[in-house]
N, C-alpha and C positions, 0 to 999 in steps of 0.2 A: 795347564786346564785339566779339571778332572773329567774323564767320560767313561761311560760304559762299556767294556768290551765282552766279547764272547767268552774269555776266561772267567771274569767276573761273574757274570749271568750263572755259569756252569756251577761254579763254586758255591755261589749264594744257593741255587736251587738244589744242588747235593745235600748240602748241612740242611737245608729245610725239610728233606726227605725225613729227616730225625724227627722234626716237628709235627708234620702229617702223620707220622707214626704212633705220636703221642695223643695226636687228635683222635685218631681211630681205636685206640685202646682205651679211650676216655669213653666214646660213645657207645662201642660195640656190644658191651654188656647189657645194655638196657631193652633192646626189642626183643632177644628171645629169652626173656626171663622165665616165663612160664614154661617154656620148652624146656629150657635146662634143668629146673626145679623139678621137673617129671623125671626127668634122666637121674637126676640125683635121688630122688625117692626110689626109683626102681633099684637102684645100686645100693641104697640102704635098706631095701627091703620092705619099705613101709608104704608103697603104691598100691591102691586099691582099685584094678582093672575095672572091675564091676561098676564101682561108684563111680568112677570117672565116665563110663559109658552112660549110666543112666541121668548124670547132671551135665554132661557136655559133650555128646555124641562118641566121639573117640579121644577123650582126654584133650578138649579143646581149651580156648580161654576161658570158659566159666569154670572150670576146676579151680580150685583155690587150695593148695596144699598147705594143710594147718600143723602138719608134723613139726613139732620143736626142731628135730635135727636138722630136716630140709632148710628151714627159716634159718639157722645157726651158719649152715653151710654157705647157703645164697649170701648172707650178709658178711661171711669171711670172704666170699670171692670178690663182692663189691668193695669192701673196705682195704682188703690186702693190697691192694694197687697203691693207694694213698701212703698205706704205712711203707712200702717199698721205696716211694719217691722221697718219704720223709727222711728215710735212714741215707740213700745214697747220696742226697743233695749236698753232704757235706763232704763227698768226696771230688766234687767239681774240680777244684783249684789242684789237686793230685794228680787225678787222670789226666787234666790238659796240659800240666807242667811236666809230666814225667817223660814223655816222648814225643810231645807235640800235641797240636788241636786236631789235626788228621789222623796219626795213628790212635789218638785217644777215643775219637769217634768210631774208628775201625774196631778197635780193641771192644767196644762197649755193644758192637753190634752181634757179639758171639751172645750175649744176654738175651738179645730179641728175638733171634733166629730159634736159640733153645726154647723161650718161653712160647714161640709160635709153634714150635713141634710137639711141645707138651699138651698145649691145649688141642691142635690139630688132629692129636692122635687118641683125646680123650675118651672116645667111643669104645676104643680098643681095650682099656685098663680100668681104672677107677674112677669116673666120671669127675666126681666132686674133688678127690685129692689132687688130680693131675690140673684141673682148672684151677683151683686155688694156687698149686705150684707155679704154674704158669703166670698167672695174674701177678703173684710175687714177683717173680723174676722180671715180669714185664716193667713192673711200678719200678724196680731198681734201675732198669735201662732208662726210664723217662724221667726219673729224677735227675740223672747224670746228662742226659739230653737236653733238658729244659735250661740246662747251665752252659753245655758246650757250644750249644748251637748258637745262642746269644752273641756268646763268647767270640768265637770264631767270625762270624759274621760282622760284628761290629768292629773287630780288628782289620778286616779287610776292606771295609767300606770306606768310600772317600767321603770326606766330611761334608760335603753338599748333599750325599745321599744316605748319612748315617740313621737319621730318623726312620727314612721309608724302608729301607733294607732291615732295620731292627724291627719293625712293624711287620714284617714278613713272616717272623718266628709265630706270631699270633695268626695270621692268614693262613698258614700250613694246618695249624691246630684246627682253625673251624672248618677247613677243606675236608681234613680226615674225620672228624665229626659228621658231616653231611655225607661223606662215602660210606661210613659205618651204618647210618640211619637208611640210606637208600638201599644197600645189598642185603641189610637185616630185615625186608620186608619179607611177608611170610612166605609170598611166591617166589622169592629168591633164595636166599639161604638161610632165613630166620625161621627155620622149621624143623621137623624131627629129623629129618635125614641129612641135614646140611650145615645144623647149627656150628658144629665141630670144626669145619672149614671156615666158616665164617669168625670165629676166634683165632683159628691157626693163622689166618691171613694178616694177623697183626703184625707179624715178623716177616711180610713179603716186602715192605719197602727195605728192611735192612740189606737184603743181597742185593738190590738195586745200587743203594747208597754205598755199599762196600766196593763195588764195581767201579761206581763214578767217582770215589775218594783216590783211588790209584791215579789218577790223573789231575787232579785238585793241587793247587800251589799251596805250601805252608803258608800260616799267616807270617808276613814279613816284620811284624812286632815281636814275634814269639823268635823267631831266628835272629833278630838283632838285639831286642833287650835282655832276653833268657839266656840265648845261647853265645851271644856275641860273634855271630856269623854274618859279616858285611856283606861279604859277595853273594851269600846265598839270599840275604834279604834284599839285595837289589835285583837278582834275578827274579825272586817271587814278585816285586812290586812289577816289572816289565811283563811280567807273565799275565798280571791281574789288570795292568793299565796301559798296556801298550809300549810303544818303544819311545822312550822319553827321558828326559835328564831328572835322575832319582835323587840329586842333591840335596833338594828341598826335604822330600820325604825322610832321607835319611838323617839330615840335621834336626828334623823334629823328632825322630825317634832317639837321636844321641840326646838331647836335653831331656826329654822322658826318661831315660835310661839313668841320665846323671842326676835327675830328680828321684828317681827310685832308688838309688843307691844311699841316698842321704836318709831315705825313710825305713823305720824298722820294718820288716817282712812281718807281718800282725797275724796271730792266730786269732780264733774267734773270742777267746777270753780277752785277749789283749783291747782288741777293737771295743769289746764291751766296756771294757774298763778307760779307755781313752775318752778325756775331755774334749781333745781337738776336734775328732770326728763324730761327737755325740749327736750334734744335730743332723747332720747327713744322715747316719744311721736311723734315727728315728722317722726322718720322711721316707727314708727308703722302705722300713717295714710298714710304716703306715699305709704307702701306696699299694704294698701287697695285702694288706688288711683290708683296704678298699675295694680291691678287686674281688677276693674271695667272700668278704661279707656283705657287699652289694645285693647279695640273692641270686645271682645270674646262676650258681651251679644249681639252685633251687629249682630255675626254669630247665635248665638243661638235662638234669635228672628226673625231674616230674612233670614234663612239660605235657606229656600224654593225658596224665591223669588231672591236670589241670584244666585242659581242654575238654576234657568229659564232663568236670563239672561245670565247665561254661557252656555245655551243651552242644559241643560239635560233635557232627555224625560220625565222621572219620578222623578221630584225633591224631591217627600216626602220620596221615599227611598234612596236617596242620603243622608238626612237629618238625617233618622234613621243611615246610615252609620256613619256620624259624631257622633252621640251618642255612636256607637261602639267604635270607636277611643278614644273617650271620656275615656271609662271605660279602655280600655287597657293601656292608657299612665298614669291614674292615679294609675293603680296597679303597673307601674313602678316605679312611685313617691314613692308608699308606701314601695317598697323595697330598694330604693336608699337613701331614706333622711337621713336615718341615718350613712350611709357609705359617700356618697358624702357630706352631710352637707346641710344647708338651703342656704346659700348665693350661692354657687356653682351653686345648681338647678333653683333657680331664676334669676342668670344672664343668664345661658343657655336658658332658658323659653323664657325671655324677647328679647334677642339678636336674637333667632331663630325666634319668632313672628316677630320683625321688618322686617327681611328679608323677612319673608312669605306675610307681608303686602304690600310690594314693588311688590313682583310677583305677587300678586293677582291684584294688580293695573294694572300692566303691560298687564296681561292677559285678565282682562275687557276692556281695553282702546283700544287692537289691534285685538280683536278677531273678528271684522267686516272685517278686510283685511285679516287674517288669522284664518282659521278654527280650527287648532291644538293648539290655544291659550285657547281655552275653556278648555282643558285638563290641561292646566298650571293653569288656576284659581281654577279647583276643587282639584288638588294635593296641590296648596298653602293652600286652603281651610283646607284640612283634615291635612295638616302638622302645621297650625296655631292653631289647636285645640291640636294637640299632645304637641307642646312645652307649651302650656298653662296649660296642666295637668301636666307636669313634674315638674313644681315649681310656677309658678304665681298664680295658682288656689288653691291649697291645702295650701301652707305654710303659707301666711297670717292670717289663721284662728286662728293658734295656737301659731305663733311667738309673739304675742302680750303677752301671758302668760308667755312666757320664759324671756322677756327683763324687765318685772317688777315684782316686789316683792309683798308680801301680802297688804300692806297697798294702794298703788296707783292701784292694780290690776283690781278691779273691774269698778274703773271709767275709766280705761285705755280701759277695753274690751266694755265699753258702747260706748265710744267716737268711736273707732274704728267700732264697728257695726252699729252705726249710720251713718258715714262716707260711710261704705260700700253701705249700703241700699238706701242712696240719691244720690250716684252715679249711681246706678243700675237703679233708676229712671229717672235722668238726660238722660243717654244713651238711655233708652226703649223710653222715651217721645220725644227727639230730633233728633234720628237717622234719621227717615223719611225726616225731613226737611233738613239734614244735605247731605241725599242723592240727594234730589232735587236741592239743591244749588251745588253740587260738582259733581254730576253723577258719571261715571267711576272711578273719583281720589278720591273717598270719604276716602279709606283705607290709601291715604298717609297722611291723617291728623293725624291715629293711630299710622303709621310708625315713624312718627316725635316723638309723644307722647312716645311710645315706646323705641326710641333713648334715650331720655331724661331721661326715668326709668331706663334704664339701666345702663347709667353713674353715676345715684344716688346711685344705689345698690352700683354698683362698688367702688365709694370714701367714701361712708357714712354708709354702713351697715356691722356690724362684724359679724363674724360666731359664732353661738349659742349653735353647737352641742356639748354635754359634758359640758358645762361651768355651772358655780353658778351664782347666780346675781350679787355677788360681783365681780365676775372676768368680768362678760359683763359690769356692770358699770365702772371698770377701762379701758376696751377697749374703751368704749365710750368717756371717757374722754382723754385717749391717742390720739386717732384719731382726736379729734375737738381741739389739742394744748393745752391742760389744763392739770392739775394732779388731780387725784381723791381728793375729799374734804376730810379734816381732820375731826374726830369725831366731835371737837367742831364744825366745821363749820355746819356738817350735823344738829347736835344737835340744834344747834342755828335757823336753817332753818325750823326745824321741830316745834319747840316753836313758831317761828312767823306762820306756817301753823295753827297750833292749835290754836293762838289766832284771827285768820282771820273768816270773817263771813262765813256760811254755803251758797252753792248754793241753 
């Protein structure tokens, strides 16, 4: 019988601290933007104290730094984080397999602590250079963490709770975002005196995680399948699940190992060329496209300005309200994903977001004529976030591991991570230009994309809940008008893949 133990809960909580750190780093840079820009301007020698006082008292939020160098360094501070994530996402399988999942997470915490120190000490040095360097290193950390955390949690989770525990990665991210929004308020840490501490706290969870990782068991699947340590795998299973007969789990891992030995260990280039896994890869990448191009990061990055446009008096508190809704509906997803299924929740989420994007557009377009339309916009924003966290937010992170077997799984996770971070960068970088081009109708663009993604999920994505890899592969072949390849065909393709050159 599968049960939850204290050790399993501790291991999942410890791993999820990496996701919380990622969420904090995603949200922390937005609240103190004007404060940090002023420090950049002073460091660069382009800050006009007299003009700031005449326009905003003591350099308050009314000041709008227009010096091109300040704008450039600020944009780089925001964008470099995603670039770091894009680059390091390719190293997830190497770091995870080199010494194990636990030691891999321990090793990358050096990056997080280094980044936190650089940003925390920024006022003592050159602020713009130290913040940019810190954000770049933190991006490298988060790119690795966004792969290692779901990988470890997925490998130690009982099958019955695999979906719910996989969704905890996203839950920890949104909790981190909310924490950064709350302590980033002006009267807490988002001010002239404390902003560097606010940024420096990005590395704080890494210290706690490092201490807790020392008492967490290594992944039994890594120990057995990657290292062949049967006794260590049994000990790890008993620590995670209690004192029970491990023979069933060991037999399952033995079968998975035998299957993995038949498969070519694929590089990214091999996976891209393989016809056997083409449909699975297409689905995995489209799931991540749908997550990022849904428009959710436009809400996360620019919600305060959107609420201002909608006529909200205190937009920063409305933004925090979005963060609270985020957490509530991610919890709903955690409770529902193993009951309703991955495909159903993703369809409900994307379809609901499409309707909300239309409602948001109507509200923003007509609020000048009808004052009550601002409420339509606000409700639509909250519902948009709710539908995102029900399915499109958490599910893409762990479904990749479900639709790929041991051989191609690391390469698939690397490609999906790179896709996710690249799309994140594109939306963050180009959304302001899209707003200037489309105005109040900007979310129509996302509504069209969401409609297309909903159709894709409906026609092309099978349900993976409770299915083995062989069952999922058979479903893919049936859906696309083919038959599952015979063993000789599979073996012939694997031989061909083994003979091809490495990426």
